[in-house]
C-alpha positions as protocol buffer text, in pm:
chain_id: "A"
residue {
  index: 1
  type: ALA
  ca { x: 8794 y: 11113 z: 9452 }
}
residue {
  index: 2
  type: GLN
  ca { x: 8456 y: 11211 z: 9592 }
}
residue {
  index: 3
  type: GLN
  ca { x: 8610 y: 11515 z: 9765 }
}
residue {
  index: 4
  type: VAL
  ca { x: 8766 y: 11630 z: 9436 }
}
residue {
  index: 5
  type: GLY
  ca { x: 8425 y: 11604 z: 9269 }
}
residue {
  index: 6
  type: GLN
  ca { x: 8264 y: 11804 z: 9548 }
}
residue {
  index: 7
  type: ASP
  ca { x: 8537 y: 12068 z: 9529 }
}
residue {
  index: 8
  type: ARG
  ca { x: 8480 y: 12107 z: 9154 }
}
residue {
  index: 9
  type: LEU
  ca { x: 8106 y: 12136 z: 9210 }
}
residue {
  index: 10
  type: VAL
  ca { x: 8164 y: 12412 z: 9466 }
}
residue {
  index: 11
  type: GLN
  ca { x: 8387 y: 12592 z: 9215 }
}
residue {
  index: 12
  type: VAL
  ca { x: 8123 y: 12567 z: 8942 }
}
residue {
  index: 13
  type: ILE
  ca { x: 7858 y: 12702 z: 9178 }
}
residue {
  index: 14
  type: GLU
  ca { x: 8081 y: 12988 z: 9293 }
}
residue {
  index: 15
  type: ASN
  ca { x: 8159 y: 13076 z: 8929 }
}
residue {
  index: 16
  type: SER
  ca { x: 7786 y: 13082 z: 8855 }
}
residue {
  index: 17
  type: LEU
  ca { x: 7728 y: 13301 z: 9161 }
}
residue {
  index: 18
  type: ALA
  ca { x: 7997 y: 13537 z: 9033 }
}
residue {
  index: 19
  type: ASP
  ca { x: 7818 y: 13561 z: 8697 }
}
residue {
  index: 20
  type: VAL
  ca { x: 7493 y: 13647 z: 8875 }
}
residue {
  index: 21
  type: ALA
  ca { x: 7674 y: 13901 z: 9094 }
}
residue {
  index: 22
  type: ILE
  ca { x: 7811 y: 14069 z: 8781 }
}
residue {
  index: 23
  type: VAL
  ca { x: 7462 y: 14113 z: 8640 }
}
residue {
  index: 24
  type: GLN
  ca { x: 7345 y: 14252 z: 8973 }
}
residue {
  index: 25
  type: GLY
  ca { x: 7633 y: 14500 z: 8989 }
}
residue {
  index: 26
  type: GLU
  ca { x: 7802 y: 14328 z: 9284 }
}
residue {
  index: 27
  type: PHE
  ca { x: 8143 y: 14360 z: 9123 }
}
residue {
  index: 28
  type: ASP
  ca { x: 8356 y: 14325 z: 9437 }
}
residue {
  index: 29
  type: PHE
  ca { x: 8175 y: 14008 z: 9541 }
}
residue {
  index: 30
  type: ALA
  ca { x: 8210 y: 13866 z: 9190 }
}
residue {
  index: 31
  type: ALA
  ca { x: 8579 y: 13950 z: 9178 }
}
residue {
  index: 32
  type: ASP
  ca { x: 8639 y: 13786 z: 9516 }
}
residue {
  index: 33
  type: LEU
  ca { x: 8468 y: 13464 z: 9405 }
}
residue {
  index: 34
  type: LEU
  ca { x: 8654 y: 13460 z: 9075 }
}
residue {
  index: 35
  type: CYS
  ca { x: 8994 y: 13526 z: 9237 }
}
residue {
  index: 36
  type: LYS
  ca { x: 8938 y: 13247 z: 9488 }
}
residue {
  index: 37
  type: GLY
  ca { x: 8828 y: 13009 z: 9213 }
}
residue {
  index: 38
  type: LEU
  ca { x: 9121 y: 13100 z: 8990 }
}
residue {
  index: 39
  type: GLN
  ca { x: 9372 y: 13030 z: 9267 }
}
residue {
  index: 40
  type: ILE
  ca { x: 9220 y: 12686 z: 9326 }
}
residue {
  index: 41
  type: ALA
  ca { x: 9195 y: 12605 z: 8955 }
}
residue {
  index: 42
  type: GLU
  ca { x: 9556 y: 12710 z: 8894 }
}
residue {
  index: 43
  type: ALA
  ca { x: 9678 y: 12509 z: 9195 }
}
residue {
  index: 44
  type: ASN
  ca { x: 9502 y: 12204 z: 9052 }
}
residue {
  index: 45
  type: ALA
  ca { x: 9610 y: 12278 z: 8692 }
}
residue {
  index: 46
  type: ASP
  ca { x: 9241 y: 12259 z: 8598 }
}
residue {
  index: 47
  type: HIS
  ca { x: 9258 y: 12431 z: 8259 }
}
residue {
  index: 48
  type: ARG
  ca { x: 8886 y: 12397 z: 8193 }
}
residue {
  index: 49
  type: ARG
  ca { x: 8804 y: 12586 z: 8513 }
}
residue {
  index: 50
  type: ILE
  ca { x: 9076 y: 12842 z: 8447 }
}
residue {
  index: 51
  type: ALA
  ca { x: 8928 y: 12918 z: 8104 }
}
residue {
  index: 52
  type: SER
  ca { x: 8576 y: 12940 z: 8247 }
}
residue {
  index: 53
  type: ILE
  ca { x: 8690 y: 13179 z: 8519 }
}
residue {
  index: 54
  type: GLN
  ca { x: 8878 y: 13392 z: 8266 }
}
residue {
  index: 55
  type: HIS
  ca { x: 8557 y: 13411 z: 8063 }
}
residue {
  index: 56
  type: SER
  ca { x: 8375 y: 13533 z: 8373 }
}
residue {
  index: 57
  type: PHE
  ca { x: 8652 y: 13786 z: 8440 }
}
residue {
  index: 58
  type: ALA
  ca { x: 8600 y: 13912 z: 8083 }
}
residue {
  index: 59
  type: LYS
  ca { x: 8228 y: 13957 z: 8152 }
}
residue {
  index: 60
  type: LEU
  ca { x: 8313 y: 14141 z: 8475 }
}
residue {
  index: 61
  type: ALA
  ca { x: 8551 y: 14371 z: 8290 }
}
residue {
  index: 62
  type: GLN
  ca { x: 8285 y: 14438 z: 8027 }
}
residue {
  index: 63
  type: ALA
  ca { x: 8031 y: 14526 z: 8295 }
}
residue {
  index: 64
  type: GLN
  ca { x: 8284 y: 14766 z: 8445 }
}
residue {
  index: 65
  type: ALA
  ca { x: 8355 y: 14918 z: 8101 }
}
residue {
  index: 66
  type: ASP
  ca { x: 8718 y: 14804 z: 8120 }
}
residue {
  index: 67
  type: LEU
  ca { x: 8749 y: 14702 z: 7756 }
}
residue {
  index: 68
  type: PRO
  ca { x: 9126 y: 14631 z: 7755 }
}
residue {
  index: 69
  type: ALA
  ca { x: 9084 y: 14388 z: 8047 }
}
residue {
  index: 70
  type: LYS
  ca { x: 8780 y: 14236 z: 7878 }
}
residue {
  index: 71
  type: GLN
  ca { x: 8985 y: 14166 z: 7565 }
}
residue {
  index: 72
  type: GLN
  ca { x: 9277 y: 14028 z: 7767 }
}
residue {
  index: 73
  type: TYR
  ca { x: 9067 y: 13784 z: 7969 }
}
residue {
  index: 74
  type: ALA
  ca { x: 8847 y: 13686 z: 7676 }
}
residue {
  index: 75
  type: THR
  ca { x: 9145 y: 13620 z: 7450 }
}
residue {
  index: 76
  type: ALA
  ca { x: 9310 y: 13403 z: 7717 }
}
residue {
  index: 77
  type: ALA
  ca { x: 8986 y: 13210 z: 7773 }
}
residue {
  index: 78
  type: LEU
  ca { x: 8935 y: 13163 z: 7398 }
}
residue {
  index: 79
  type: GLU
  ca { x: 9287 y: 13027 z: 7347 }
}
residue {
  index: 80
  type: MET
  ca { x: 9246 y: 12783 z: 7633 }
}
residue {
  index: 81
  type: PHE
  ca { x: 8899 y: 12666 z: 7524 }
}
residue {
  index: 82
  type: GLU
  ca { x: 9030 y: 12610 z: 7170 }
}
residue {
  index: 83
  type: GLN
  ca { x: 9329 y: 12412 z: 7300 }
}
residue {
  index: 84
  type: LEU
  ca { x: 9093 y: 12197 z: 7505 }
}
residue {
  index: 85
  type: GLY
  ca { x: 8863 y: 12141 z: 7207 }
}
residue {
  index: 86
  type: MET
  ca { x: 8570 y: 12307 z: 7383 }
}
residue {
  index: 87
  type: SER
  ca { x: 8414 y: 12461 z: 7073 }
}
residue {
  index: 88
  type: THR
  ca { x: 8081 y: 12563 z: 7229 }
}
residue {
  index: 89
  type: ASP
  ca { x: 8255 y: 12758 z: 7504 }
}
residue {
  index: 90
  type: ALA
  ca { x: 8500 y: 12904 z: 7253 }
}
residue {
  index: 91
  type: GLU
  ca { x: 8208 y: 13034 z: 7043 }
}
residue {
  index: 92
  type: LYS
  ca { x: 8058 y: 13207 z: 7347 }
}
residue {
  index: 93
  type: VAL
  ca { x: 8388 y: 13381 z: 7415 }
}
residue {
  index: 94
  type: LYS
  ca { x: 8424 y: 13478 z: 7047 }
}
residue {
  index: 95
  type: ALA
  ca { x: 8082 y: 13644 z: 7067 }
}
residue {
  index: 96
  type: LEU
  ca { x: 8195 y: 13837 z: 7373 }
}
residue {
  index: 97
  type: ILE
  ca { x: 8515 y: 13948 z: 7199 }
}
residue {
  index: 98
  type: GLU
  ca { x: 8324 y: 14058 z: 6889 }
}
residue {
  index: 99
  type: TRP
  ca { x: 8072 y: 14256 z: 7094 }
}
residue {
  index: 100
  type: ASN
  ca { x: 8196 y: 14599 z: 6992 }
}
residue {
  index: 101
  type: THR
  ca { x: 8199 y: 14907 z: 7208 }
}
residue {
  index: 102
  type: SER
  ca { x: 7892 y: 15057 z: 7043 }
}
residue {
  index: 103
  type: HIS
  ca { x: 7697 y: 14766 z: 7188 }
}
residue {
  index: 104
  type: ASP
  ca { x: 7857 y: 14771 z: 7533 }
}
residue {
  index: 105
  type: VAL
  ca { x: 7546 y: 14882 z: 7718 }
}
residue {
  index: 106
  type: ILE
  ca { x: 7599 y: 14644 z: 8009 }
}
residue {
  index: 107
  type: PRO
  ca { x: 7761 y: 14909 z: 8234 }
}
residue {
  index: 108
  type: GLU
  ca { x: 7466 y: 15142 z: 8182 }
}
residue {
  index: 109
  type: LEU
  ca { x: 7219 y: 14862 z: 8252 }
}
residue {
  index: 110
  type: VAL
  ca { x: 7405 y: 14756 z: 8564 }
}
residue {
  index: 111
  type: THR
  ca { x: 7406 y: 15116 z: 8687 }
}
residue {
  index: 112
  type: LEU
  ca { x: 7032 y: 15148 z: 8625 }
}
residue {
  index: 113
  type: ILE
  ca { x: 6963 y: 14821 z: 8804 }
}
residue {
  index: 114
  type: ALA
  ca { x: 7185 y: 14919 z: 9099 }
}
residue {
  index: 115
  type: GLU
  ca { x: 7021 y: 15261 z: 9128 }
}
residue {
  index: 116
  type: SER
  ca { x: 6670 y: 15116 z: 9125 }
}
residue {
  index: 117
  type: ALA
  ca { x: 6750 y: 14860 z: 9398 }
}
């Protein structure tokens, strides 16, 4: 039981690292962490983690200006969060979905940050 708890903690930390990597423009690193986490979460049927990782994948897609992928991942995360009764997380995903393309400045900001580094 303690090992399972430690494994979940590692997954939460890696998901958080992926979110930071997205902001820093380290898209490949973020994608690697998210793919690894998704495989583990799916193997364990951990729907909460799956939804959280899908939310992070949506943020990655937004940062890469891949709006169809953003919508796909965000919609999947939203459905899962709603099924799990996780209303706070669902609201965060709804905000991401509703963020229209005229406000999608994240890719430009990431590029500016990466160029100044």
